N, C-alpha and C positions, 0 to 999 in steps of 0.2 A: 816581663814575658810570663813569669810564673803566675802573676795576678790574673792575666788574661786567660790562661789555661784553666785556673781554678774557677773563674767566673763562668767559663763555657761549660765545665762539668756540672756546676750547680744548676745552670739553666736547663741542661739536658735532663738532670734528675727530676726537676720540678715539672717538666713537660711530659715525662713518661706516662703518668696517670691519664692525662688528657689524650695522649695518643692511643692508649688502650680503649678509652671510652669511644673515641671516634672510630677505631677499628671495629669495636663491637657493634656500633650503630651501623657501619657500612655492611657488616655481615648480616645483621637483621634486615637491613633494607634490601640486601641482595636476596634473602630468603623470601620475604613476604611482599616485596613490590614486584619482583620479576616472576615469581611463581607463588600462587596461592594454593593452599591445601584443597584437595578435591574430596568432597564428601559423597558417600554412597549410602542410601537408606532403603530399608524395606519395612513395610507396615503389615502386621498380621492381626486380625481380630481375635479376641479371646472369648471364652464362654461367659464371661461376666459382662452384664449389660453396661454400656457406657465406657468401655475400656478397650484399648488396643495396645499391642506391643510393638514399639519402635526400635529397630536395630540399625545402628549406623557405624561406619568406620571412615577414616580419612586416609588418604595417601599423599605423600610428599617426598620429593627426592632428597631433601636435606633434614627437615625437622623430624626428630625422633618421637616427640610427644607434644600434646597440646592440652590446655585447660579448656574444658567445654561445658557449657550449660545448655539445656534444651528448653524451648518455649513453643507455645502454640498461640494462634490467633483465631477466634471464632468469626467467620464471615457470614453467619446466618444461613438461612435457607435459600437466599437469592443473591449472595455476594454483596449485599448492601449494608452489612453491619459495620459499625465503627468501634467495636470493642478493642481495648488495648491488649498487648501481648500478656500472656500468662505463663509464668515460670513453672515447668513441670519436673525439672531435674536440676538439682543444685550443681554448682561448679565441681567438676571432677576431672582428674587427669586421664587422658586416653592416649595409648601408644599408636604409633604408625601401623596401619592395617589391623589394629586390634578392634574386634567387634564389641560394641557396647549396647546393652539392652536396657530400654527404659519403658516402664509401664505408664501409659497415659490414661487417666481416669476422668470421669465426670463429663464425657462427651455426650452431646445431645443428638438425638436421632434425626437423620436427614439434614444435618447441618454440614456446611463446608468449612474446612479448616486449612490454615497455613501452618506448617510445622517447620521450625528452623532452629539454628544453634547460634550462640555467641561463643567465640573462641579467642584465645591469645596464647602467646609463647610463654611457657612457665619460667624459662630462664632468661628471657629478654629484659633489657633495661626499660624499654617502652612497654607499659602495662595496659595499653589501650586495647579494647575489645574490637573484633571485627564480627560482622553478622552475615549469615548466609542462609538462604531458604532451602530446606531439604525437599519439601513437598508443597506444591501450590495447588489449592482447590481439591484437597482430599475430602471425600464425602463419607461421613460415618453412617452406617446402616446397622441398627440393632439386630442381633441374631434372633431368629424366630424361636419363641418359647417351645420347649419340648413338652410332650404330653406328661401329665401328672404320674409320678411313680406309684406303683402298687405297694401299699404298706406291707403286704405279706412278703414282698421280696427284699425288705430292708435287712433281713438277717443274712443275706447272701453277700457278705463282705468280700470274700476272695474274688468272686466274679466281678464285682464293681471295681475292685482295684485293678484287675486285668484290663477292663474296658477303659479306665482312665489312662492306664499306661499306654495302651494302643493308641488312644486319641492323642496323647501328648507326643508320642513318637511320630505320629502322622503329621502333626503341626510342625515339628522341628525338621522334617525332611527338606533338604535343600531343593529349591526350585531351579530348574535348568536355565542356563544362560542362552538368550536368543540374540546372537550377534547381528547387528543391522547390516543389510546389504544396501549400500547407498551409493549415489553418484554425485559428482560435483562438477560445476562449470563456473566460468567467470562472465558476468554481464559487464561489458566494457565501460559504460558511463551512465549518467542520469541520477546519481545518488549524492547525498550530502550537500544539497542545495547548490549554491554557486560554485562550490568546489568541483562539482561534476565528476565525482569519483566512481570507480567500479564497485561491484559487490560480488561476493561468493554465494552461489546458489547451491543448496544441499537438498537432496530428496532421498528419503529412505524407501526402498521398493518393497520391503517385506514387513513394514510396521503398521499394517492396516489394523486400526483399533487398539494398538499397543503404545505404551509410553517408551520414549527413548530420549537421549540427550546428546549434545554435541558441543564442540569447542573449535573455533577457527583460530589458527595460529600462523604467525608470519615471522620471518627472519631475513636479515641481510645475508650477503654471500658467506660471511664467516661469523655471523652473530648467533645468538641463542634464540630458540623458539620462544615467542611471547604471544599471549592471548590477545585477540583484537579488543576485548572488553577491558576497560580500566580496572574493574574489580576482579578480573580473572575467573568469573563464574561460568559454569556450564550453562548452555541454553536448553531449557526443557522443551520437549516436543511430543506431539501425539499424532499418530497417523502418518499418511503418505504425502501430505501437502508439502510444497516446496518452501524451504526456509531461506531467508535472505539475510546476509550479514554484510552491510556496506563497509568499505574500507575508509572510514572517516577519520580515524585517529592516527593513521600512519603519516609520517613525515615524507616529503619527496625523496625518492630513491628507488633502488631496484630490490625487489623482494621475491622470496620463494614462499609458497603457501601450502598449508596442510590442514586437514580436518580430522579431528578425533571424535568418534561416535561410540556411545555406550548403549547397549540394548538392555532389555528387561533382565534384572538379576545378574548383570555382568559387572565384574569388578575391573576388568581390563578393557581398554577401548580398541576398536578397529581403526587403523590409521591409513588415510589415503592422501597422496600429495596431488596438488594441482599440477598438471603436466606442462605448464608454461611459466616463464619468469615474467613478473609484472613490474613495469616501471611507472611510478607516479611522479609526475613533474609538478613544478610550482605553477604551471599554466593551467592546471586542471585537466590535462589530457592524459590518457592512459595508452601506453604502447606495449605491444607484445614483443618481447625480446628473445623469444625461444629460438628464432632462426639465426640470430646474429652470432658471429664469431667472438671469442674472448677478446681479441684485439680491438673490436669495434664497439665495446660497451660504453661509448660516450653518449651523453644526453642528446636526444633529438628534439629540436625546437619545432613544434607544430603550431602555426598561427591559429588564433581563434576564428578568423574569417579570412577569406581569400579575395574579397572585393569582387564578387560575381553578382551580376544583375541580369534580369530577364524581362521580356515583354511578350505578349501574345495577342492575336486578333482572330476573331471568328468571322468567317465569310462563307456563306452557304453551309456546306457540311464539312468544312475544313478549318482546322486551327493552324495558323502559321505564326511562328515566333522566332526570336533570336536570344542567344545567351552570350553575354560579353564578360571578359575578364579585364579588370583595370590595368592600365599600362604600368602602374607602380605597385602591383600586387606583391604581397610578401610570399606568395606561393609559386613564384615564377620558376624557381629552381627545384620544385617538388613535383613536377609533372602533373599539374592540376587537370582534372576532368570532371564532368558531371554526368549523372544519370537522370533522365527526364521521364516522368510517367504522367499519363492522363488517368485520373482516378474518378470512377463513377461508383460510389458505394452501393453495394447490393447488385451491381450489374457486371462490371468488368474493370480491369486495369490494362492500359496499353503502355508498353515500355519500349524505349528506343535503345539502340546500341550506345555504348559509352561515347561521349562527345569530348575529344581533347580540346583544350582551350589554349589560345595564344594571346599574350598581353596586348591590349588595345584593339583586339579584333572581335567582331560579332559573328557567331556561328548559327546558321539557320536550322530550324527543325519544323516538323509538320505532323499532324494527326488527322486521320479521316474518321468522322463520326457517323453513327447510324441514327435511325429515327428515334430510338429510345434515348440516346445521348442528347439529341437536339430538344427533347421535351423538357429538359431540366432548365431551371431558372438561372443556374450558375455553372460555368465550365471551369474546372479546377485542374491545375497542373502542379505537380511536385517536382522540385529541383533539389537534388542531393549533391553536395560538393565533396569531392574526394581528392586526396593527394597520394602519390606513390614515391616515397623517398627511395633513392637508388640502393641503399643498404638494407632495405626491408623487402620481403617477398610478398607481403599482403598490402591491400589498399586500406587507407585510413580515412574514415569519414570525418569531415570537419564540421559541417552544419547542413541544415536543410531549410528551404523556404518555399512559399507557395506563390503562384502567379495566377491571376484570374484573367481568362481570355475575354477581351473586350470586343464587342461587335463593332463593326466599322461605323454604324449609325451612331452608337454611343460615343465613339471616339470623335466624330465630327462635332457633336454637341458640346463635348468637353473642351474642344479647341476654341470654341466661341465663348466659353465661360471663364470665370476667374479662378477656377480650380488649378492648383499647382501640382497635383499628383494624379497619376492614372492608376498606378499599381501600388499595392502595399505588400512588402515582403514580410511575411509573418514567420517568426522562428517557430519550429515545431520540434518537440522532444519525443514524438512517437508514442506518448503514453496517454494522450487525452482521449476521452470517449467519443467526442464528436469533432473530429478534425475538420470535416467539411463545413460545419456550422461556424467555425471561427473565421472564415474568409468572407469579408464583406467589402462593399464598395463605398468609396468616399462620395458624398453628395456633390452636386454640380454647382452649388452656390456657396460663396465664402461669406459667412455671417458677419454682421456689423458688430460694433462693440456691445450693443445692448443684447445681442443674441449669442454672446460668447459662452453663456451657460449651457447652450445646446450644441456647441461645436463638436464635431466628431474627432475621434482620436484613433490611433492604431490599436488593433486588438493585440493584447500582450500574449506572450507564450504562456502555456499552463505551468503552474508552479511545480517543479519536480518534487517538492516536499509533500504536496497534496497528491501522492501517488495512489494507486489502486488499493482497495481492500485486499488483504492476503490471508492465507492460512485459515480459511473458513473451515469449520468442522462441526459435526454434531456429536455430542458425547452422551453415551447411554449409561444408565445405572443398572444395578443388578435386580432392582425391584420390578421394572417393566421393560422387558427386552424389546418390545415392539414399538416403544415410544422413546424418542430422545429426551434426555434429562435437561440438557442446556445446549445452547449454540454459542460458539466463540469465534472471534476473528481478530486478525492483526489490523489495528486501525491505521489509516493514513498518517504519515509522520507529522503533518501539520495539525493533527487533532490529538496527539498523544499528551501534550502538556496542558492545554486549556480545555480540551474536550470539544466535540462537535455533536449537534443534534443528529439522531439517527432513528430509524423506524425498522421494525422487523415484521415481515408479512409471511403468511403461510396459506396453503391451499392444496387441493388435489392436483392442480396444474397451474401454469402461469396465467391462464385465462380467467381464473376465479380465485382471487386472493382476499384475505381478511387481515386487518391490522391486529397484531399481537402485542407489540411493545413500542413505546416511545421513550427515548432516554438520551442521556448525554453523560459520558464518563471520561475524565482525563486519565487515560491509561493506554498502554501499548496493546495489551491483550484485553479485549472487551468480552465479558461473559454475561449472558442473559438466560435466566431460568425460563424454560418453555412451559407455560401453563395453558390450559384450555385448548390443547391440540388434540387432533383426532388421529386414529390409526390409519385413516385414508389420506392424510396429508403427505404428499410426496414431493412438494416443491416449497422451498423456503427462500426468501429474498430479503436482503439488507440494503438499505439506502442511507448513506452518510452524507450530510450536507456540509461540505468543506467550504472554506473561503474562496475556493476556485471552482465551484460547481459541485454537483452531486457525484458521488462514487457509488457504484452498485456492485453487488455480488449475489449470486444465487447458489443454492445447494439442491441438486436433483438426486432423489433417491435412486440408487443403482448406477449413477454416473459420477457423482462427486461434485466439487465446486465449479462454478463458472464465474470468471472475474471480468468486470468491465461491461459496458453496455453493448459493445460490438459482439463479444462472445455470447452474451445472453440473448441478443437478437438473433444471432446465428442459430442458437438452439431453438428459439421460437420458430424461425423459418424452416428448420429441419422438421419440426412437428407439423407445421402448417405451411408447406411450401407455396409461394405465390406463383401463379401461372405466368404473369408478365411483370407488371409493376408490383412493388411490395404491398400497395394498398389500392383496391379497386372499389371505389365508393358506390358504383352502380349496383353492387351486390347487396347493399344495405337497403332493405325494403322500407324501413321506417324513417330513414334520415339521409340527407345528402348535404355535403359541405359546400360552401360558397367560396369560389376562388376570388382573391382580392385583385383589384385593378393595379394597386401598387405592391410589387413583390417585396417581401421582407428582406430578400437578398440585396436590394438596392440601397439599403441604409446600414449605418453603423451605430454603435452605442453612443449615448450622450456623454459629454465630458463630465458634467456634474451629475452625481448619483442622487436620485430621488426615490423615495420609498414607493413600492407597489404593494397595497394592502388588500386583504380579503376579509369580508365581514363574518365569515364562519370559519371555525377551526376544522382542519383536515382530520380524518377523511370526511368527505361530504356524502350525504345520502340523497337518493332520488326524491324529487319533489320539493327540496329546500330552495328558498330564494336567496341568492347571494349577490353581492356587489363587489366587483373588482375595481379598485380606484388607484389611479396613478396621480401622485401628489404634485401636479404641475398645472398651472393655468397661465396662459399668455394670450393676449389679444391677437386674433387672426389665425390661431392654430386650430387644427382638426385632429381627431384622435381615432386610432383603429386598434382593436384588441385582436391580435393574431393568436391562432391556436395551432399547435402541432399535435394531432390526435395520437393516442397510443398506437405504436406500431407503424406510424406513417413516416414518410420522408419528405413531405411537402406541407407548407404552412397555409392555413385557410383563415377566413374571417370567423371568429369565435361564434358558435351557434347561439342565436338569440340576440345578437348585437349587429350593428350596422357599421359599415366602413366610413371613415372620416366623420365621426360624430362630433357634436358641438362641445361636449364635455368629456373629460377623461375619467368618467364613471360609467361602468357597464353593469347593468342589473339583468339577471336571467334566472330562470328556474332550472335546477340541476337535473340532468338526465344522463344516461350512460355514455352518451356521445361527448360529454364534457371532460372525460378523463384525458389528460394530456398536459402539454407545456404551453405557457402563455407569455407573450411579450406585448408591450404597448408601443405604438408608433405615435410620436408627436410630429405633425406635418403642417407646414405653412404653404398653402396653395399659391399665394401671391408671389413667392420667391422660389417655388418648386424645390423646397429643401426640408429635410426632417432628420430625425434620429430616433433610436430605440431606447426604451427605458432601461434595458440591460443588454449585455453581450448575449448573442444567441446561445453561447455555451453555458449560460447561467440563467435559464428562464425560471419563472414561477411555475411550480408543478401542482396539479390538482388531481386527486384520486377520488373516484366515486365508487362507493360500496354497492354491492348487489342488493336488491330489495329485500331478500330473505335473510340478510345478515344483521 
């Protein structure tokens, strides 16, 4: 028995050092994984050319001191330099909230710089450095040279010393803190790709033209606040644009949210809490639990779909249809219902009252159309599915889909054909620029094995990752207050890793633009230096070519940013309101567009993708001869080049081409009427079947410059 006790004591003594090491590691992990130090920086120019004074300090709830070194990176005059980091201050110890001043020299005039620090815990066992950016995109401007001193005044030493002292005291005067006045809300879904997570939206109302920063934090009911970002860094911001922070890293569960925001020259943040509790489930659905009692905080299962289908028919000036719920629907106990809308973009929306659904039953609905509705080539109806669990006060949206109203004549023709589908229910995420363009009709002929390469397929929903451009802003320098220095924007998520091609345009108005920049950068925030701009330029537009179609944003002087084609077109219509239809071609004295016999809305995109090329590089100029070629050739097929002119809502035969041509090559001389979007139709008259070279939402775009540019 004594031997066993002695052995136990020896094992305990041997293990004590390892226990201490593990305890220290846990302590360090608790300090630096759950909470990162927060750095604050100010940059002041000096009288010496090429130098600035950088003052920084850090705050942390536990760490009393850090070892810190300071570095800079030269980004050049247009953010395109690839120079390495340069150390400007050796490793030194800095205390919590202790201000450290560093003189940075040899800066180049009008160059942009990134200023950052590397830090580590001086007493920790793990000696690995962490890196954080203090200032991104700082532009150095040399001080203007003062007039030559008079040699006769050189003897007045006392007066010079007084002047220098006054100047120094003036520079060291503390700048006032401007606390941000910001608002927050939660966008319920549509982020983090297939996870379909929510996002926190933050907007500062008094930050016009000023820099600020923020951090979004979350915690469980009894947990600690943790930053949404894995590195714990603050998000730098400028101006009043809405900032978006998706909740992609949170595990399923119930969370409380808060936002910390720091204004210019502010050491302490303003803190606001999101007023609702957010539950993130493993099904990718988000439920607001703010109305639930404590005893009812059990997970709610929301199905991804309720098994709802619909059909509609056009007869005369009325659309009649039915909505049906599957007999075995997973939503039977959740009080399912739908909201049905007839949508005519640019004209009107017609909405019906909520339609409750019963399993296995079809519920009818009806819309009455006017003359303008009937002139459309396609009649579109949106159906949005909802459920209302008994222990929640609000309705929850499950999904939405589209129904195309079929004329009775078309329905009769399809009953005699081999087509197996009448309607295609297209998922809609509410974020695509051209929802109406995504709805197409299946052809009336089922192709043979040799024609499978042209078989039609369902139009897919737009990729949530290819979201809209966000946070567009113009940034001004101190040299020219009337001209912006550069333009920046938050790139769509699908372009941030690999980069997407983009163009930047400018002009006095949206009607007359010139190309400024063509580029592609794999970055979240894209910045482009604005050169060759004029003081009269009041309109800027950015077009990003994503894998899921173009994304557009515009900046209007005096109004701010416009995001998405719908918002931009609404601005255009406000300046030039249409009298009836958005486009009246009879008012064009020099040109009229030809309507096709075969409407583009009667066809869908081909299953096999083939390239559509153009012989000239955009933008095109008047008088150039170009050829648009669709790389497909099959016996018995005819080809049409469709065009959607700029500002129009209807597709026409492209000017200078003929409908159902023998070859898929279209040559024409460029004129102003050729600006717009293009799609090629491959059609076989013998079997009355065809398909489009691309989805309508992803056409080829052509811009034509004005003759004097």
